[in-house]
C-alpha positions as CSV (number, residue, x, y, z in Angstrom):
1,M,-1.0,8.9,-29.0
2,D,-4.5,8.1,-28.3
3,H,-6.0,4.6,-29.4
4,F,-9.1,5.6,-31.5
5,C,-11.5,2.8,-33.6
6,I,-13.3,4.4,-37.5
7,D,-16.6,4.1,-36.1
8,K,-17.8,1.9,-39.3
9,R,-22.1,3.3,-38.9
10,S,-20.4,6.0,-39.9
11,F,-19.4,4.4,-43.7
12,R,-24.2,3.8,-44.1
13,D,-23.7,7.8,-43.1
14,G,-21.7,8.5,-45.8
15,G,-19.2,10.2,-43.2
16,V,-15.7,9.1,-41.6
17,R,-15.0,9.8,-38.0
18,S,-13.0,8.4,-35.1
19,V,-14.5,7.4,-31.7
20,F,-12.2,7.5,-28.6
21,R,-12.7,4.1,-27.1
22,C,-12.0,2.5,-23.7
23,I,-8.1,0.3,-24.1
24,I,-9.9,-2.9,-22.3
25,C,-13.8,-3.2,-22.9
26,L,-13.6,-0.9,-26.3
27,R,-16.8,1.6,-24.6
28,E,-16.6,5.2,-26.3
29,L,-15.3,7.6,-24.2
30,D,-15.7,10.9,-23.8
31,N,-15.2,14.2,-21.4
32,T,-17.0,12.4,-18.6
33,T,-16.2,8.4,-18.8
34,V,-12.5,9.5,-20.3
35,S,-9.4,8.9,-16.8
36,E,-6.2,8.9,-16.9
37,E,-3.9,5.6,-15.9
38,H,-0.6,5.0,-15.1
39,I,1.2,2.8,-16.8
40,F,3.1,1.4,-13.4
41,P,1.7,2.8,-10.5
42,E,2.2,5.9,-9.3
43,A,3.4,3.8,-5.7
44,L,6.0,2.3,-8.0
45,G,7.5,6.0,-9.3
46,G,5.1,5.8,-12.6
47,N,4.2,8.8,-13.5
48,I,3.7,7.8,-17.4
49,T,0.2,8.6,-17.9
50,I,-2.4,7.7,-20.6
51,K,-6.2,8.6,-21.2
52,N,-7.6,6.4,-22.7
53,V,-8.9,4.1,-20.1
54,C,-12.5,4.8,-18.8
55,R,-12.5,5.6,-15.1
56,E,-14.6,2.5,-14.8
57,C,-11.8,-0.2,-15.5
58,N,-9.5,1.9,-14.3
59,S,-10.5,1.8,-11.2
60,K,-10.4,-2.0,-11.2
61,L,-6.9,-2.1,-12.1
62,G,-6.4,-0.3,-9.1
63,R,-8.1,-2.1,-6.7
64,Y,-7.2,-6.2,-8.6
65,V,-4.0,-5.4,-9.7
66,D,-2.5,-1.8,-8.5
67,A,-3.0,-2.6,-5.2
68,P,-2.1,-6.0,-5.1
69,L,1.7,-5.4,-6.0
70,I,1.9,-2.8,-4.0
71,N,0.7,-3.5,-1.1
72,N,2.9,-7.0,-2.1
73,W,5.3,-8.0,1.4
74,L,8.5,-8.3,-1.2
75,I,7.4,-4.7,-3.2
76,E,6.7,-3.2,-0.1
77,A,10.4,-3.8,0.9
78,K,12.1,-3.0,-2.2
79,R,9.8,0.6,-2.2
80,M,11.1,1.3,1.7
81,L,14.4,0.1,-0.1
82,L,14.4,2.9,-2.1
83,C,12.1,4.9,-0.5
84,L,10.2,4.9,-2.6
85,P,6.3,6.9,-0.5
86,G,2.8,6.3,-2.1
87,K,0.0,8.5,-2.9
88,S,0.2,9.2,1.1
89,G,3.9,10.5,1.1
90,K,4.5,7.7,3.3
91,I,7.4,5.4,2.6
92,P,6.3,1.2,3.0
93,N,7.6,-0.1,6.1
94,P,6.7,-4.3,5.7
95,L,8.9,-4.7,8.7
96,E,7.1,-2.3,11.5
97,K,5.1,-6.1,13.0
98,G,7.6,-8.8,14.5
99,Y,8.3,-11.2,17.1
100,I,11.8,-11.9,18.6
101,A,12.4,-15.9,16.5
102,G,11.6,-18.4,19.1
103,D,9.6,-16.2,21.2
104,P,5.4,-15.6,20.1
105,Q,5.0,-13.3,22.8
106,H,7.9,-10.8,22.4
107,E,6.5,-8.2,19.5
108,V,8.7,-5.5,17.6
109,R,8.5,-2.3,15.8
110,Y,11.3,-1.1,13.6
111,E,10.8,1.8,12.9
112,F,12.2,4.7,10.4
113,D,12.5,8.7,10.4
114,S,10.1,10.3,7.4
115,S,12.8,9.7,4.9
116,G,13.1,5.6,5.6
117,K,16.1,5.7,7.1
118,P,16.5,3.2,10.3
119,K,15.8,4.8,13.4
120,R,15.0,1.9,16.2
121,L,13.8,-1.5,17.0
122,Y,10.9,-0.7,19.1
123,T,10.1,-3.6,21.5
124,V,5.9,-3.1,21.8
125,P,5.1,-3.3,26.2
126,K,4.0,-6.9,26.7
127,V,2.4,-7.5,30.4
128,I,1.8,-11.7,30.6
129,R,0.4,-12.5,34.1
130,E,0.1,-16.1,34.9
131,E,-1.4,-17.9,37.9
132,I,1.3,-20.5,39.4
133,D,0.8,-22.7,41.8
134,T,1.7,-19.9,45.1
135,G,0.1,-16.8,43.5
136,E,1.0,-15.3,40.6
137,R,4.2,-14.5,38.0
138,I,3.9,-10.8,36.3
139,R,6.2,-11.3,32.9
140,I,7.2,-7.9,31.9
141,I,8.4,-7.4,28.0
142,L,8.9,-3.4,27.7
143,D,12.1,-1.4,25.5
144,K,14.1,0.4,28.2
145,S,12.6,4.4,26.5
146,D,9.0,2.7,27.7
147,E,10.7,2.0,31.5
148,N,10.2,5.9,32.8
149,R,5.7,4.4,32.0
150,L,6.2,1.3,33.9
151,P,3.6,2.2,36.2
152,T,0.9,3.2,33.9
153,I,1.9,0.2,31.6
154,L,1.4,-2.6,34.7
155,D,-2.0,-1.1,35.5
156,H,-3.3,-2.1,31.9
């Protein structure tokens, strides 16, 4: 059901007309200013919409309410578990970047396939060079799948 108000000015003119207004800012709506608003964000599976919000208010809702909500780590984790993709069609991965406990230089990525199922825990290659009394010590952190790339990784 659309939200409308009776325009009080119309009573003075002897007639009554319905005026559709934005439910947030109460500005008058027409075909150029009306926008479709998802009651629950589309990225959370929301498919119920209303058409009594102006474009400006809808844009602000998206920027200041929907985006912070759907980009929250806990919401992303739940969306990942439920395999709920966003508008881009991609299922979020809040575990995409992490570190091994006790070793902040050991970066890992938890990778998922396109359907949201866990694929692998990938170790991001890293070369750590340290000057010591007897020369240089090189520490290499490497995923087993990157063994054949070792010479290239060392050159960087």
